[in-house]
C-alpha positions as CSV (number, residue, x, y, z in Angstrom):
1,M,121.0,-12.9,-20.1
2,I,123.5,-14.8,-18.1
3,R,126.3,-12.5,-19.2
4,F,124.1,-9.5,-18.2
5,L,123.6,-10.8,-14.7
6,R,127.2,-11.7,-14.3
7,N,128.3,-8.2,-15.3
8,L,125.7,-6.8,-13.0
9,F,127.1,-8.5,-9.9
10,L,130.8,-8.7,-10.8
11,R,131.5,-5.4,-12.5
12,N,133.0,-2.9,-10.0
13,W,132.3,-5.5,-7.2
14,A,134.7,-3.7,-4.7
15,L,132.7,-0.4,-5.1
16,K,129.4,-2.3,-4.6
17,V,130.6,-4.0,-1.4
18,I,131.7,-0.6,-0.1
19,A,128.4,0.9,-1.0
20,L,126.6,-2.0,0.8
21,V,128.6,-1.5,4.0
22,L,127.9,2.3,3.9
23,A,124.2,1.6,3.4
24,F,124.2,-0.7,6.4
25,V,126.0,1.8,8.7
26,L,123.6,4.5,7.6
27,W,120.7,2.2,8.4
28,L,122.1,1.6,11.9
29,T,122.5,5.3,12.4
30,L,119.0,6.3,11.3
31,I,117.0,3.4,12.7
32,P,114.7,4.6,15.5
33,E,116.1,3.9,19.0
34,E,113.0,2.1,20.1
35,K,113.8,-0.6,17.5
36,T,117.0,-1.6,19.2
37,F,116.1,-0.9,22.8
38,S,113.3,-2.4,24.9
39,E,112.0,-2.4,28.4
40,R,111.3,-5.3,30.7
41,T,109.8,-5.7,34.2
42,L,111.3,-8.1,36.7
43,V,110.2,-9.2,40.1
44,V,113.2,-8.7,42.3
45,P,113.8,-9.6,46.0
46,L,114.1,-6.5,48.3
47,E,117.2,-6.8,50.4
48,R,117.4,-5.1,53.8
49,R,120.9,-4.0,54.9
50,N,122.5,-2.1,57.8
51,L,119.7,-2.2,60.3
52,P,121.1,-0.7,63.5
53,A,121.8,-3.2,66.2
54,D,119.6,-1.5,68.8
55,F,116.5,-1.8,66.5
56,E,114.2,-4.7,65.7
57,L,112.1,-5.0,62.5
58,V,108.6,-5.9,63.7
59,V,106.7,-5.2,60.5
60,P,108.9,-6.0,57.5
61,P,108.5,-4.4,54.0
62,P,107.4,-6.5,51.0
63,A,109.7,-9.4,50.1
64,T,109.8,-8.4,46.4
65,I,109.3,-5.3,44.2
66,D,108.9,-4.7,40.5
67,V,111.8,-3.2,38.6
68,T,111.5,-2.0,35.0
69,I,114.8,-1.9,33.1
70,R,115.8,-0.7,29.7
71,A,118.6,-2.1,27.5
72,R,119.5,-3.2,24.0
73,N,117.4,-6.2,22.9
74,R,120.4,-8.6,22.7
75,I,121.3,-7.7,26.4
76,L,117.8,-7.5,27.7
77,S,117.0,-11.1,26.7
78,Q,119.8,-12.4,28.8
79,I,119.0,-10.6,32.0
80,T,117.1,-12.4,34.9
81,D,116.0,-11.3,38.4
82,K,119.3,-12.8,39.7
83,D,121.2,-10.0,37.8
84,V,119.3,-7.2,39.5
85,Q,119.6,-6.2,43.2
86,A,117.2,-4.0,45.1
87,V,118.9,-2.8,48.3
88,L,117.1,-0.9,51.1
89,N,119.7,0.7,53.3
90,L,118.4,1.1,56.8
91,S,121.5,2.6,58.4
92,R,119.5,5.9,58.9
93,A,116.3,4.3,60.0
94,R,114.2,5.9,62.7
95,L,111.7,4.6,65.2
96,D,109.2,7.3,64.2
97,Q,109.5,6.6,60.4
98,Q,107.4,4.0,58.7
99,D,107.5,5.1,55.0
100,Y,110.8,4.5,53.1
101,P,111.2,5.6,49.4
102,L,112.6,3.3,46.7
103,N,114.6,5.1,44.0
104,P,116.2,3.8,40.8
105,D,119.6,4.6,42.3
106,M,119.0,1.9,44.9
107,I,118.8,-0.8,42.2
108,L,122.1,-2.5,41.1
109,V,122.0,-3.6,37.5
110,P,124.6,-4.9,34.9
111,P,126.5,-2.4,32.7
112,D,124.6,-0.8,29.9
113,V,121.3,-1.4,31.6
114,Q,119.1,1.5,32.8
115,V,116.5,1.4,35.6
116,V,113.3,3.0,34.3
117,Q,110.9,2.5,37.2
118,V,110.6,1.0,40.6
119,F,107.2,-0.2,41.9
120,P,106.1,0.5,44.5
121,N,108.1,3.7,45.0
122,T,107.5,3.6,48.8
123,V,107.5,0.7,51.2
124,K,106.2,0.6,54.8
125,L,107.9,-1.0,57.7
126,R,107.9,-0.6,61.5
127,L,110.8,-0.7,63.9
128,E,111.0,-1.1,67.7
129,R,113.8,-0.7,70.1
130,S,115.7,-3.9,70.8
131,V,116.0,-5.0,74.5
132,Q,117.7,-7.8,76.3
133,V,116.2,-9.3,79.5
134,V,117.0,-12.1,81.9
135,M,114.1,-14.6,82.0
136,D,113.5,-17.5,84.4
137,I,113.2,-21.0,83.0
138,Q,110.0,-22.9,83.9
139,I,110.1,-26.7,84.0
140,V,107.3,-28.5,82.2
141,A,107.0,-32.0,83.7
142,V,104.5,-34.7,82.8
143,G,103.7,-38.1,84.2
144,K,104.4,-39.6,87.7
145,V,107.3,-41.5,89.1
146,K,107.0,-45.2,89.7
147,E,104.7,-46.4,92.5
148,G,106.6,-46.8,95.7
149,F,108.9,-43.8,94.8
150,V,108.6,-40.1,95.4
151,Q,110.0,-37.1,93.6
152,T,111.8,-35.0,96.2
153,K,113.3,-32.3,94.0
154,I,113.3,-31.0,90.5
155,E,115.6,-28.2,89.2
156,V,116.8,-26.8,85.9
157,I,120.4,-25.8,85.2
158,P,120.7,-22.9,84.4
159,S,117.7,-21.4,86.0
160,Q,117.7,-18.2,83.8
161,V,118.7,-17.2,80.3
162,N,119.3,-14.0,78.4
163,V,116.6,-13.2,75.7
164,R,116.6,-10.4,73.1
165,G,113.8,-9.0,71.0
166,P,111.4,-6.1,70.4
167,E,110.6,-4.1,73.5
168,S,106.8,-4.7,73.2
169,K,107.1,-8.5,73.2
170,F,108.3,-8.8,76.8
171,K,105.7,-9.0,79.6
172,V,106.2,-9.1,83.3
173,K,106.6,-12.6,84.8
174,E,106.8,-14.3,81.4
175,K,109.1,-17.3,81.4
176,V,111.0,-19.5,79.0
177,R,109.6,-23.0,79.1
178,T,111.4,-26.4,78.8
179,S,110.3,-29.1,76.5
180,P,108.3,-31.7,78.4
181,V,110.1,-33.9,80.9
182,D,108.5,-37.3,81.2
183,L,108.6,-38.6,84.8
184,T,106.6,-41.7,84.0
185,D,107.8,-44.8,86.0
186,L,111.0,-43.0,87.1
187,E,112.6,-44.8,90.0
188,Q,115.9,-43.1,90.3
189,T,117.5,-39.7,90.1
190,K,117.9,-38.7,86.5
191,A,119.2,-35.7,84.4
192,F,117.3,-34.7,81.2
193,E,118.6,-32.6,78.4
194,V,115.7,-30.3,77.3
195,D,115.1,-27.7,74.6
196,L,114.2,-24.1,75.6
197,I,110.9,-22.8,74.3
198,L,110.6,-19.0,74.0
199,P,107.4,-17.2,74.8
200,H,107.1,-15.4,71.4
201,P,108.4,-16.2,67.9
202,E,109.7,-12.6,67.6
203,V,112.3,-13.1,70.4
204,R,115.5,-15.1,70.5
205,L,118.1,-16.4,72.8
206,A,120.9,-13.9,73.3
207,E,123.5,-16.5,74.1
208,A,125.0,-19.6,72.5
209,R,123.1,-21.9,74.9
210,T,120.0,-23.5,73.3
211,R,119.3,-26.3,75.8
212,A,119.2,-26.8,79.6
213,T,119.5,-29.7,82.0
214,V,116.6,-30.7,84.2
215,V,117.6,-32.9,87.3
216,V,114.9,-34.9,88.9
217,T,115.7,-36.4,92.3
218,V,113.8,-39.5,93.1
219,E,113.9,-41.5,96.3
220,K,112.2,-44.7,97.5
221,K,109.2,-44.0,99.5
222,V,109.6,-44.6,103.3
223,E,106.7,-46.7,104.7
């Protein structure tokens, strides 16, 4: 029995190895594709690029989208959302357009990976024209100077700043405010460094300056 088994495995062993290799190659050739390829859906951040400088994004698209990819199983298991980029190019965006299509060719994936589906296939956003205006700075003061003294003057330097944002966010006579200046028990002239508070979160300062100086002039009261 032992001799029979030995002959079975060792006789013409080279031919048997070749036959085994050929059988394996044939199996790989004939195996259904769905057995070696799979699909997977990832939640991917939606990047916005190339928004024209004269436009403001007032209603943004969703922050993430679902991307279904297809690849060989050994590759697919190693892919994460960091390996996939969804890029919405806004270089041709228009003020009168709100619906923007999302296509598989907008998705950047590693080699040998196919984008099967993007969901949603359309996103909504809204643009407005960007404007820059000069706004006055309004001083916000709290408290009173020390008894026996009088505040004779209060001024802010600079008195105006440039502000940029969506056109609809600017209203007539609106001002940029300072952070509160505390005058409590003040008995001499003093300069305060203050923050600038914008009237709306959608607007921003259009210059490097982010602070201002408030100068309070105090004199002794004349009896």
